[in-house]
N, C-alpha and C positions, 0 to 999 in steps of 0.2 A: 521550835527551832532553837538550836543551841549555838549557832555559828554567828559570831560577832566580828565585824571588820570595821574599825573606825566608827563606832556608834551606829552602824547600819547592820541590819540582819541580812546575812548572805542568802542568796537565792538557793532553795533546796535543789534546784537542777544542777548546781555546781558540784555536788558531791553525791549524786544519786547512785553511783556504783558502790558506795560504801554502806554497809549495813549499819543501822543505828542501834547500838546495844542499850538494853535497859540498865537501870541503876545497878541491879544485882550482877548483871553481866559485866558491867564496868568494874565493879569491885573484884570480880573473879579474874578479870584481865590483869589486875595489879599483881596477882599471885601466879599468873601463867608465864613462867620463865621461858618455856619453849615456844611460845606463840601459837599454841595449838587451838586457841579459841578465836583466832583471827578469822573473820569471814567477810565475804563481799557479796553484794547482790549478784546473782548469776544471770547469764543470758544463754540461749540455746547454742549460739556459735560465736566465735570471735568476731566475725563480720557483723553480727547483730549487735554485739556490745559496742563495737566501733561506731556503728550507725547511730545507736542510741546516744552515745557520748557526743558525737558531732552534732546531732540534732539539738541536744540539750545545750551545748556550747553556743550554737548560733542563736538559739532562743534567748539565752541570757544576754548575748551581745545585742540582740534586737531590743530587749527590754532596757539595757543600759543606754542605748542610743535614744530611745523614746524618753527616758528620764532626763538625759542631757538636753534634748530638744525642748522638753517642757520647762526645764530650769532656765534655758536661754529665753524662751518666750516670756516667762514670768519676769525675768530681770529686764528684758528689753521693754516690756510694757510699763514696768515701774519707771524706768529711765524716760521713756517717751512721755508718760503722764507728767513727770516732773518737768521735763523740758517744755511741754505745752503750758503748764501752769506758770513757769517763769516767763515765757513769751507773752502770755496774756497780761501778766503784771507789768512787763516792760511796755506793752502797748497802752495800757491804762495810764502809766506814768508819762509816757510820751504825749498822749492826748491831753493830760492834765497840764503839762508844761506848754503845749501849743495853745490851750485855752487861756493861759495866764498872759500870753503875749498880746 
């Protein structure tokens, strides 16, 4: 995968309609002034292409939501663990001071 976006590799579903040229084809495109070497992945009908693109878009959205939910759960559990630890320390300190009286 050659698609980078802010240090993350983009999902291949984001650009599946575009053909991936080889290195030699990429060099040839530099010299292709008329754009005759431009090619796209094809579908049988326009409707099929739209359906495939929409399906891919929604799949990527679902994956992004899952990643966001996982990141939230990770951050929440880290904060929760930290709060529990601080509360336990406070209880220990409170018990210590009560025992001193």
